[in-house]
KELODREN-790853 format. One record per residue (C-alpha): residue number from 1; residue in one letter; x, y, z. Coordinates in Angstrom, 3 decimals, always signed. Example, Ala and Ser with C-alpha at 12.3 -4.5 7.8 and 13.67 -1.06 7.14 Angstrom:
1; A; +12.300; -4.500; +7.800
2; S; +13.670; -1.060; +7.140
This chain:
1; M; -10.155; -15.177; -10.927
2; S; -10.529; -17.613; -13.805
3; A; -12.600; -17.522; -16.930
4; E; -12.580; -19.107; -20.341
5; A; -13.286; -17.836; -23.849
6; T; -14.662; -20.192; -26.470
7; T; -13.330; -20.231; -30.033
8; G; -13.834; -22.571; -32.921
9; S; -10.648; -24.357; -31.940
10; G; -11.285; -24.788; -28.238
11; R; -11.396; -22.859; -24.992
12; L; -8.920; -20.201; -23.945
13; A; -8.373; -19.601; -20.243
14; F; -7.911; -16.291; -18.460
15; T; -4.614; -17.265; -16.871
16; P; -2.269; -15.093; -14.813
17; E; -0.038; -14.906; -17.891
18; V; -2.922; -13.615; -20.012
19; E; -3.857; -11.105; -17.337
20; R; -0.308; -9.736; -17.292
21; A; -0.074; -9.637; -21.097
22; T; -3.305; -7.648; -21.426
23; R; -3.147; -5.504; -18.279
24; A; -1.977; -2.344; -20.043
25; I; -4.713; -2.701; -22.666
26; Y; -7.386; -3.060; -20.024
27; E; -6.163; -0.014; -18.132
28; R; -6.760; +2.004; -21.275
29; V; -10.298; +0.728; -21.922
30; R; -11.575; +0.083; -18.410
31; N; -14.024; +3.005; -18.614
32; V; -15.757; +1.572; -21.682
33; I; -15.473; -2.216; -21.095
34; P; -16.991; -3.606; -17.868
35; G; -14.558; -5.531; -15.716
36; V; -16.793; -8.594; -15.769
37; E; -16.284; -8.844; -19.559
38; W; -12.491; -8.632; -19.577
39; P; -11.784; -12.289; -18.639
40; V; -13.685; -13.252; -21.790
41; H; -11.926; -10.799; -24.100
42; A; -8.389; -11.022; -22.712
43; P; -7.500; -14.636; -23.703
44; L; -8.594; -13.950; -27.271
45; I; -6.673; -10.672; -27.393
46; A; -3.509; -12.343; -26.116
47; A; -3.829; -15.189; -28.628
48; I; -4.463; -12.823; -31.558
49; N; -1.547; -10.565; -30.692
50; E; +0.788; -13.543; -30.495
51; L; -0.448; -15.125; -33.725
52; K; -0.278; -11.935; -35.768
53; R; +3.425; -11.703; -34.926
54; Q; +3.930; -15.273; -36.119
55; R; +2.003; -14.579; -39.337
56; N; +3.670; -11.209; -39.995
57; A; +0.162; -9.765; -40.035
58; V; -1.282; -6.343; -39.327
59; I; -4.800; -5.741; -38.082
60; L; -6.733; -2.723; -39.341
61; A; -9.779; -1.614; -37.327
62; H; -12.405; +0.828; -38.501
63; N; -13.765; +3.457; -36.094
64; Y; -17.024; +1.495; -35.811
65; Q; -15.393; -1.616; -34.348
66; T; -15.925; -2.425; -30.668
67; P; -13.276; -1.243; -28.164
68; E; -11.878; -4.708; -27.432
69; I; -10.983; -4.967; -31.130
70; Y; -10.130; -1.306; -31.699
71; Y; -7.742; -1.035; -28.747
72; G; -7.091; -4.696; -28.000
73; V; -5.658; -6.052; -31.248
74; A; -5.573; -3.333; -33.938
75; D; -2.259; -2.048; -35.242
76; Y; -3.923; +0.787; -37.169
77; R; -7.246; +2.471; -36.447
78; G; -9.342; +4.929; -38.369
79; D; -11.367; +5.311; -41.555
80; S; -11.484; +2.895; -44.451
81; L; -9.209; +4.610; -46.974
82; G; -6.667; +5.627; -44.337
83; L; -6.545; +2.050; -43.065
84; A; -5.897; +0.665; -46.543
85; Q; -3.127; +3.219; -47.041
86; E; -1.498; +2.231; -43.754
87; G; -1.708; -1.451; -44.648
88; A; -0.035; -0.781; -47.988
89; R; +2.859; +1.013; -46.292
90; T; +3.708; -1.916; -44.050
91; D; +5.919; -4.892; -44.876
92; A; +3.276; -7.276; -43.540
93; D; +2.431; -10.426; -45.497
94; V; -1.127; -10.508; -44.186
95; I; -3.716; -7.783; -43.599
96; V; -6.765; -8.481; -41.435
97; M; -9.515; -5.949; -42.113
98; C; -11.806; -5.427; -39.148
99; G; -14.531; -3.668; -41.052
100; V; -16.808; -4.576; -43.936
101; R; -16.246; -6.090; -47.360
102; F; -15.794; -2.943; -49.426
103; M; -13.052; -1.896; -46.986
104; A; -11.294; -5.235; -47.434
105; E; -11.556; -4.772; -51.205
106; T; -9.907; -1.364; -50.870
107; A; -7.066; -2.916; -48.892
108; K; -6.610; -5.614; -51.559
109; I; -6.655; -3.039; -54.379
110; M; -3.925; -1.072; -52.618
111; S; -1.936; -4.171; -51.560
112; P; -2.463; -6.668; -54.400
113; R; +0.454; -8.910; -53.389
114; K; -0.629; -9.244; -49.767
115; T; -3.146; -11.673; -48.336
116; V; -6.159; -9.659; -47.181
117; L; -8.509; -11.367; -44.748
118; L; -12.064; -10.410; -43.772
119; P; -13.023; -12.457; -40.700
120; D; -16.666; -12.722; -41.803
121; M; -17.549; -12.541; -45.503
122; E; -21.130; -11.653; -44.565
123; A; -19.918; -8.294; -43.220
124; G; -21.539; -6.263; -45.956
125; C; -22.998; -2.755; -46.215
126; S; -26.483; -1.541; -47.118
127; L; -25.018; +1.471; -48.908
128; A; -22.510; -0.505; -50.984
129; A; -25.182; -3.096; -51.808
130; S; -27.511; -0.418; -53.190
131; I; -25.685; -0.193; -56.544
132; T; -23.816; -2.405; -59.008
133; G; -21.366; -1.795; -61.799
134; A; -24.199; -2.430; -64.259
135; D; -26.246; +0.312; -62.589
136; V; -23.377; +2.753; -63.107
137; R; -23.088; +1.835; -66.780
138; R; -26.797; +2.548; -67.222
139; L; -26.407; +5.926; -65.516
140; K; -23.528; +6.801; -67.825
141; A; -25.630; +5.877; -70.846
142; R; -28.487; +8.035; -69.572
143; Y; -26.221; +11.030; -68.913
144; P; -23.489; +10.769; -71.572
145; G; -20.374; +12.753; -70.831
146; V; -21.335; +13.536; -67.221
147; P; -18.512; +12.459; -64.864
148; V; -19.273; +9.904; -62.165
149; V; -18.047; +10.636; -58.636
150; C; -18.113; +7.559; -56.413
151; Y; -17.999; +7.659; -52.627
152; V; -15.403; +5.074; -51.559
153; N; -18.080; +3.230; -49.557
154; A; -18.833; +1.134; -52.632
155; Y; -17.775; -2.229; -53.967
156; A; -14.844; -2.509; -56.336
157; D; -16.938; -3.124; -59.472
158; V; -18.762; +0.164; -58.846
159; R; -15.583; +2.150; -58.263
160; A; -14.175; +0.616; -61.443
161; E; -16.948; +2.292; -63.454
162; A; -16.442; +5.735; -61.866
163; D; -14.336; +8.582; -63.148
164; I; -13.101; +9.509; -59.676
165; C; -13.663; +8.479; -56.066
166; C; -14.176; +10.694; -53.039
167; T; -14.431; +10.449; -49.279
168; S; -16.976; +12.161; -47.060
169; A; -14.261; +14.628; -46.102
170; N; -13.150; +15.623; -49.602
171; A; -16.345; +15.083; -51.632
172; V; -16.982; +18.788; -52.265
173; K; -13.363; +19.387; -53.255
174; V; -13.415; +16.422; -55.646
175; V; -16.657; +17.529; -57.290
176; E; -15.393; +21.060; -57.795
177; S; -12.052; +19.815; -59.137
178; L; -13.782; +18.384; -62.209
179; D; -14.573; +21.830; -63.644
180; T; -17.989; +20.740; -64.888
181; D; -21.566; +21.993; -64.474
182; R; -22.981; +18.646; -63.335
183; V; -21.852; +15.321; -61.915
184; I; -23.386; +11.951; -61.136
185; F; -22.812; +11.208; -57.452
186; I; -23.037; +7.617; -56.214
187; P; -24.069; +5.774; -54.120
188; D; -25.066; +7.812; -51.028
189; G; -28.037; +10.077; -51.674
190; Y; -27.735; +11.941; -48.375
191; L; -24.025; +12.630; -48.835
192; G; -24.793; +13.733; -52.375
193; R; -27.394; +16.191; -51.083
194; Y; -24.875; +17.552; -48.606
195; V; -22.363; +18.041; -51.418
196; A; -25.034; +19.780; -53.521
197; S; -25.698; +22.181; -50.646
198; Q; -22.019; +23.164; -50.580
199; T; -21.398; +23.743; -54.299
200; D; -22.982; +25.287; -57.404
201; V; -22.385; +22.089; -59.395
202; E; -25.587; +20.207; -60.257
203; V; -25.519; +16.824; -58.522
204; I; -27.407; +13.888; -60.046
205; L; -28.142; +11.527; -57.169
206; W; -28.307; +7.796; -56.633
207; E; -30.588; +7.064; -53.685
208; G; -28.432; +4.693; -51.666
209; T; -28.368; +5.008; -47.868
210; C; -26.474; +3.760; -44.846
211; E; -28.923; +1.881; -42.645
212; V; -27.270; +3.249; -39.498
213; H; -27.277; +6.937; -40.393
214; E; -30.701; +6.994; -42.029
215; R; -32.311; +5.900; -38.732
216; F; -31.464; +9.197; -37.040
217; T; -34.241; +11.799; -37.083
218; P; -34.446; +15.530; -36.269
219; Q; -36.587; +14.550; -33.298
220; D; -33.682; +12.475; -31.965
221; I; -31.428; +15.545; -32.047
222; R; -34.022; +17.734; -30.345
223; E; -34.432; +15.133; -27.622
224; F; -30.667; +15.068; -27.042
225; R; -30.744; +18.839; -26.601
226; R; -33.805; +18.730; -24.351
227; S; -32.351; +16.075; -22.045
228; R; -28.782; +17.430; -22.145
229; P; -28.845; +21.257; -22.399
230; G; -25.663; +22.558; -24.009
231; V; -24.721; +19.263; -25.665
232; H; -22.575; +19.667; -28.812
233; V; -24.158; +17.706; -31.675
234; M; -21.853; +16.301; -34.364
235; A; -23.380; +14.518; -37.358
236; H; -22.000; +12.485; -40.233
237; P; -23.031; +13.732; -43.720
238; E; -24.557; +10.315; -44.469
239; C; -27.472; +11.504; -42.285
240; S; -30.527; +13.191; -43.772
241; P; -30.463; +16.942; -44.550
242; E; -33.024; +17.479; -41.796
243; V; -30.675; +15.908; -39.231
244; L; -27.678; +17.863; -40.518
245; R; -29.576; +21.129; -40.102
246; E; -30.010; +20.316; -36.411
247; A; -26.282; +19.648; -35.856
248; D; -23.566; +21.984; -34.586
249; Y; -20.920; +20.277; -36.733
250; V; -21.098; +18.094; -39.849
251; G; -18.117; +16.005; -40.875
252; S; -16.491; +12.625; -41.433
253; T; -15.560; +10.391; -38.534
254; S; -11.956; +11.602; -38.561
255; G; -13.232; +15.148; -38.915
256; M; -15.317; +14.654; -35.783
257; I; -12.250; +13.568; -33.836
258; R; -10.264; +16.595; -34.978
259; H; -13.192; +18.879; -34.135
260; I; -13.348; +17.549; -30.576
261; E; -9.619; +18.237; -30.238
262; T; -10.001; +21.862; -31.323
263; A; -13.454; +22.776; -29.973
264; Q; -13.002; +20.910; -26.647
265; P; -16.728; +20.654; -25.851
266; D; -17.758; +19.469; -22.396
267; Q; -20.539; +17.228; -23.678
268; V; -20.859; +15.628; -27.122
269; V; -23.248; +13.435; -29.047
270; L; -21.820; +11.755; -32.147
271; V; -24.637; +11.110; -34.604
272; T; -23.030; +8.058; -36.173
273; E; -22.417; +4.380; -35.370
274; C; -22.551; +3.566; -31.664
275; S; -19.101; +2.073; -31.092
276; M; -17.348; +5.195; -32.287
277; S; -18.460; +7.003; -29.126
278; D; -16.820; +4.335; -26.977
279; N; -13.598; +4.472; -28.984
280; V; -13.372; +8.264; -29.019
281; A; -14.253; +8.444; -25.322
282; V; -11.012; +6.583; -24.567
283; Q; -9.091; +9.380; -26.317
284; F; -10.999; +12.158; -24.550
285; P; -11.661; +11.023; -20.965
286; D; -12.706; +14.517; -19.849
287; V; -15.498; +14.794; -22.422
288; D; -18.969; +13.500; -21.545
289; F; -20.199; +11.417; -24.501
290; V; -23.932; +10.947; -24.934
291; R; -24.277; +7.607; -26.712
292; P; -27.010; +7.252; -29.347
293; C; -26.808; +3.499; -29.838
294; N; -27.480; +2.829; -33.518
295; L; -25.372; -0.234; -34.258
296; C; -24.150; -1.409; -37.656
297; P; -25.081; -5.105; -37.841
298; H; -22.398; -5.686; -40.486
299; M; -19.551; -4.167; -38.462
300; K; -20.656; -6.220; -35.483
301; R; -20.138; -9.448; -37.423
302; I; -16.420; -8.969; -36.751
303; T; -15.468; -10.450; -33.377
304; L; -12.318; -11.389; -31.537
305; A; -13.187; -15.050; -32.043
306; N; -13.451; -14.846; -35.828
307; I; -10.375; -12.615; -36.058
308; L; -8.419; -15.361; -34.310
309; H; -9.914; -18.044; -36.533
310; S; -9.121; -16.010; -39.636
311; L; -5.479; -15.709; -38.590
312; Q; -5.323; -19.413; -37.802
313; T; -6.728; -20.467; -41.172
314; L; -5.673; -17.484; -43.342
315; A; -9.266; -17.353; -44.526
316; P; -11.606; -15.962; -45.742
317; A; -9.319; -14.165; -48.184
318; I; -10.495; -11.275; -50.338
319; D; -9.820; -11.313; -54.061
320; V; -10.548; -8.620; -56.640
321; A; -10.349; -9.418; -60.359
322; P; -7.208; -7.750; -61.783
323; D; -9.044; -5.699; -64.438
324; V; -11.598; -4.464; -61.882
325; A; -8.865; -3.695; -59.380
326; E; -6.871; -1.717; -61.935
327; R; -9.821; +0.461; -62.953
328; A; -10.922; +0.966; -59.341
329; R; -7.350; +1.889; -58.376
330; R; -7.300; +4.478; -61.159
331; S; -10.430; +6.218; -59.870
332; M; -8.962; +6.269; -56.363
333; E; -5.619; +7.617; -57.583
334; R; -7.422; +10.460; -59.345
335; M; -8.995; +11.381; -56.020
336; L; -5.634; +11.331; -54.251
337; A; -4.214; +13.570; -56.958
338; V; -6.841; +16.203; -56.094
339; G; -5.460; +16.397; -52.583
340; R; -4.467; +13.803; -50.030
341; T; -6.842; +13.162; -47.146
342; T; -6.803; +10.922; -44.084
343; A; -10.538; +11.238; -43.452
344; T; -13.179; +8.994; -44.997
345; A; -16.423; +7.229; -44.055
């Protein structure tokens, strides 16, 4: 069999050498990647894995990346904060973030001396784009003395204005750690409502949303249950309160994975970004995953081809102004002082 993959620098062939180099990877993902697609992915995977060794680079892949990236080229996989922490621990010179821009900013904040690459600078986020640092300053002026809790799914200038950051896994714990009657919670309104339902602290909301999670409806969940009796429904807290009330489990992406390990359901629907089901299905081959395919258009801007091009050119590189980075780092360090977590968005 022969096939070729096209990149910006030419065409890569699916040679016998490439087939041998990627055989073990394909055996792992063969249930989620059709065989007809592998000759296109494999030459790019082989080239990336060779070039990252030459560049002393590590590749970080978020749970919402496609399986050929997540299992084909990533050195570390998981949630945004955990990925940035892993990148900081390595002795790599270069970090390639396979995610979106706020995640690359987090990696740069935590590894200021390393080159941090984002293969497509247009990989943004509707939630992060919903608020600016200026918006936070106006909120603080409106509610003087009220601490600002910022979900890490925000750009660096927003985190720099916050008193403390949180993840979806530790948001309630962070809010309650402040020993105050009220907090400003930014930017996710749905996550803020979930936090408010779990604590007596008054939560002042900013109405930002994730365009993937806000598309899910209670009717979607009821249809899953009607068509698949007994299915175990797991929802991310960025979904609406109405969706969360229909779920059997509510938690972060890493929390979902741990819950599957402990609960061992026969059939699961993950009410979150589509690719996560494919990635988790590789880890749990005996679980039947119902796939609600809401894709994140920003995550899907990252491809094997632009990962390779990014490594070849060492661009586009992420930069965060030193004063912004320092203040954002401080708000993140305050969160970590509350209690370390490996689970985020």
